[in-house]
N, C-alpha and C positions, 0 to 999 in steps of 0.2 A: 489646568485646574487641579488634576490629581497631585501634582508636585506641591501646589499651594496648600492643599488639604493635608498632605503628609508633613509639611514643615510647620504649619500654623493651624492645627486642628481646632484649638480652643477659640482662636480669633474667628475662623470661618463659622464655627458653631454659634458664637455670640452674634455675629452679623445675621445669620439665618434666623436665629431666635428673635432678634429685635424685629426683623421684617415680619416674621410669622405672628408675633405678638400684636403688631399694628393691625393686621387682618383680624385677629381674634378679638381684639378690643372693639373694633367696629362691628363684628358679628354679634358679640354679646350685648353691646350697649348702644350702638348706633341706631337701632330700630326704636329706641325710646324717644329719640328726637324726631324722626321722620315717619315712623309707621305707627305711632301711638293711636291713631284713629282707625287702623286696620285690625282685622281679626288676628288673634294671636298666631294662628297657623300660617298666615301670610308672612308675618314677621319671622316665624320659625323657618319657613322655607327660604326666605331671603338670607337669614343668618346662616343657614346651612350652606347655601351657595357661596357665601363669603368665607365660611370656615373651611371649605374645601381647599382654598388657596393656602390657608394657614397650615393645614396638614401636609400639603405638598412641600412646605418649607420646614415645618417642625420635625417631621420624621427624619429627614436626612440630617438636620441639625443635631438631633439627639444621637443619631448613629455616629456622626463625626465627633461630637463632643465626648462621647463615651470612650473614644480611643485615647483621650488625654485627661479626662476627669472621672472621678468616681460618680456613682449614681447620685449621692447626696450633693456633691459639688455641682453637678449638672442641674439638679432640682433647685437649689438655692440660687444659682445663677439665673435660672428662669424666673424665679420670684422677684429678684432684684430688677430684672428687665421688665417684668409686668408692672411694677410700681413706677419705673422710669417712663414707661409708655403711657400708663393710665393717668398720671397726674397732669401732663400737658393735654391729653385728650379731654379729661374732665374740665379743665380750665378753659382751653381755647375752643374746643368743639362743642362741649355741652354747656359752657357758660357758667360753670361752678366757680366759686371763690377759692383761692388758695387757703388751705386750712393748716393750722399748726399740727393737727393730727397726722398729716402726710409726712411731716418731718419726723414725728415720733415713730411712725411706721418704718420710715427709712432707717432710723437709728436702730430699731429692733432687727431689721434685715442685715444691717452692718454687723451686728453681733452674731447673727447666724452665719454670715460669710466668714467671720473670724474663726468660728468654731469648726466649720467644715473644711476650711483651707489651711488651718494652722499647722498641720503635720505634713502638708504636701510639699 
């Protein structure tokens, strides 16, 4: 694993960030579907439990990613991943309709990607 991290740190970071973001999306929004009739503190405790797994992936992802990306590149990468995870979650898990606004948000993020990676 160490050799893989040394040769492809950005790829490993992205894979860990995708996985961590899936956990975080469920932690932040999954309770809206299944725990809406429970007290908020029950939802918070469940979300906190799910978020623990997110942190166990996100912290090493950021440490690994920071060896090959700047802080801004790492953050923008995370935001792109967030949108890529959130849209299918919203549509398939939460039952929301695909909105043109998601495309516009993605285009704005592509602009951010361009600016933070253009000199790299």
